[in-house]
N, C-alpha and C positions, 0 to 999 in steps of 0.2 A: 257261636254264642247263643245261649238260650234266649227265648223271647222275653223281653222286659214287660212286666205287667203292672208294676207299682212305681210311680214317679213321685218324688218329693220336690217341691218347688220352694226355694228360699228367696223371698222378695216378691211382693205382690203389687208392684207399681205398674206403670204402663206396659213395660216389656213383659213382666211376669204375668199379667192378666192376659195379654195376647197369646203367650205361649201356653198358658193353662187352657184357654178356650180352644186353641188349635190342637192340642195333644190329648185332651180329655177323652175323646172318642177312640183313641188308639190303645188305651190301656184299661185294665180293670179298675184301678184306683189311682187318684191323684190327691196328695196331701199338700198343704201349703202352710208356710210360716212367714210371718212378717211382724215386726215390732209395732206397726200401726194398728194391728188387731188388738193390742193391749190398751189402746187409747180410744175411749168411747166417742170422742169427737171425730175420729177418723175411721173407726172400724166399720160403721154401718154400711157405707157403699161397697166396701171390700167384701163384707159378709154376704151382701145381696148378690154380688157378682159370683162369688164362690157357690152360693146356693143355686144360682141359675145354671151353672155347669156341673153341678153335683161334685164339687171338689170339697175336700174336708180340711177345715182349719185345724192345725195341730201345733202343739208345742214342739220345739226342735227335737228333743229326745224321742218323742213318739214318732215324728216324721222319719227320723233316721232308722228307727226300729222296723219300719214298714217298707222303706224305699229300696228298690234295686238300682235306681238311677236318681241322683240328686242334682237338680239344676240350680245354680246360683245366679240370680239376676238382681243384684243389689247395686247400690251406687259404688262408683270406683273406690271411694275412700274406705268402704267397708269390705272390700274384697278379701283381705287377709284375715280380718276379724271373723268373718263368716266361716272361712275355711278352718280356722282354729276352733271355733265353737262347734262346728259340725264334726270335726275330727274327734272330739271328746265323746261323741255318741255313735260314731260310725260303725256299721257292721263291716267286717272284712269282706272284700270282694265287691263292695258297692262302687258303682261308677259315680264320679263327681264331675259334672260338666260346668265349667266356669265361663259364663257369658260376659263377665264384667270387663270394662274398659280400663285395664290396669297395665302397668309396665311389665316387660319381660321379667325383670327381677322380682317384682311382687308376685307374679304368677308362679315363678319357680319356688318362692318361699311358701306360697299356698300349697303347691304340689307336695312339698316336703312334709307339711302337716298332715295332709290327707293320706299320703302313701305310708307315712310312719304308723298310721292307724289301720293300715291294711286295705285302704281304698285305692281305686284306680282314677287318677286325676287326668282329665282331658281339658286342655285350654281351647277356647273358641274366640276367634276374632270376628265379630259381627261387622260386616263390611259396609253397611249403609243403614239408613233409618228403618226401623222395624215396622212401623204401622202400615206402610203401603204393601208390604210383602207378607206380614204375619209370620208364621213359622217357616215360610219359604224364603226368608231373608238370606242372602248369600252369607255363608259362614265358613271360615277356615279353621281347621282343627289341627292340634298339635299334641304330641306326647306319645309315650310308648304304647298306650292302649287306644290311640286315636283311630287306627285302622280297624280295630275290633268294634268300636262303637259306631263308626261312620255308617255301615250298612243298616244298622238298626234305625238311626235317625233318617236315613234316606228312605227306608221303607215306610216311615211315617209322613213322607212328603217334604222333608226338610232338605234344603240345598246346602249340604254339609260336605266339604271336600278336605281331605287330609293334605297338608302341605309339608309336614315334617314329623318325624318321631322324636324330635328334640323340642323340649319346652322353651318357649320364648320367641320362636320364629313367627308363629301366627300373630302373637301380640305385637311384635315389632312391625309387621306389615300393617296391622290395624292402627297402631299409634302414629306411624309415619303418614298414613293417609289422613288421620284425624288432624294432624298439624296443618295440613293443607286446607281441609274442608272448614274446620272451625276457625282457622286463620282467615280464610276468605270471608266468613261471616263477620268476624271482628273488623276486618278492613272495610267491608261494605258499610257497616254501621257507622264507623268513624268517618269515612269519606263522605257518605251521603248526608249524615247529620251536619257535618261541617259545611258542605256545599249548600245545604238548605238554610243554615244560619246566615251565610253570606248572600243567599239569593241567587246562586249561580248554578243550581242543579240542571237547568235546561241547557246549559252550555257543557257541563261535565258529562252527563250521561250519553249524549250523542257521540262524544269522542270515544267512550267505552264501546259503543255499538260499532263504530268504525274499526276499532282494533279487534274486537271479538264479535263479529256480526251474527253468530249463531245463538247468542244469548239475549233474551229479553231482559234488559237490565232493570226496568221498572218492576216487572213481575218477579225477577230473582231477588231484588232488594226487599220486596214485601215478604217473600217467603223467608229470607234470612232473618229479617226483623222478627217475624212471628215465631219462628222456631226458637230463637234465642230468648225471647220474652217468655215463651212457654217452658223451655227446658234449659234455661241458662245455668241453673245451679248444677244440674247433671253435667252440662258441657264444661263448666268451670272445673269440676272435679276431674273430668276426663283429661282436660288440658294440663292439670297439675301432674297427672300420671304421664302424659306425653312429655312434659318437661323432665320428669324423672327418667323417662326413656332416653331422652337426649343426654342427660347426665350419665346414665349407665353406659352410653356409647363413648363417653369421654369428651363431650362437648358442653359448653355453657349454653343453656337454653335462653339465649338473648331475645329470641322472637317468641318462643312458646310460653314463657312465663307471662309476658304482657298480654298474650291472647287470653290466658286464664283470667287475668285481672279484668279485661274488658267484658268477658262473659259474666263474671261475677258481678260487675257493676250493673249490668242490665238485669241480672237475676235479682239483685237487691232492690232495684227500682220496681220490678214486677211484684215482688213480695210486699212492697209498700203500697201497692195498688195504683201505681202511676198509669198503667195501661188497662185498668180493670174494665172499662166500659167500651173498649174498642171491639168492633165486630171481627169475625173470623176472616172476612174479606177486606180488612182495612188496608189502605195503601201504605207504602213505606213512609210517605210524608206524614201520615197520621201518627205513626210511631215516633218519627224524628221530632215532630213538634212537641211531644211530651217530655223529651229529654231535658233535664235541668242543666243550667250552667253550674260548673264547679265553683 
């Protein structure tokens, strides 16, 4: 495979900015597209970041005209829409790397749109939180062209490993893991907040430590609360895709659906400013004390 020199990045949120900063030095040009760039209230910090790494804000048709590799890093609910919009302008032979946390079925539908336009669709299951790792975040790849794209990504320093030439396998691994991780977050928030409301947390947490002594339950609780407060909207969307994954497997998402609801509840409180003045090193108790009664 020839060396890729032009990347287009669709989605310039936290993950998009991290990937843009990490990959910019690897290629001659990096274009980016995001709906927030059309909103004056949100565009300025994104434009400043793009200018700082010499990335070029572009409309989607222009981005597609230039890119040899397009990376989709949008919210889970926009996965299919972005694939459809991109397919309308895609050059034949362009690689499309889908980082989004969507169900296997949605990834397969997205692939149909891209491949019908002559592109090469590769799904990615991003297996843990991106910020600590940057572009080296562990990532599972799937699709007929995954083995062709993987060496290119690895040469850029990415931890990308092919798990299957069949679409949906990488996403299934990612979604099943997400049910556990986001489910633990939701359980901790509900358990801790309830214990706090009854004044029994100093009895409950030591019993958790006895059962799982390798975990610092106070520290883990603070981390879970903070991550859901900061990224609850994205997590809720991901959990809806996880629920879709469960349904696609032929099961009712009896646990996964309520996990999405719990993440959304916290996200809505955060958007309303309930946690606005808490410091980054706030205790889990500080978060729990802000939760309103239903």
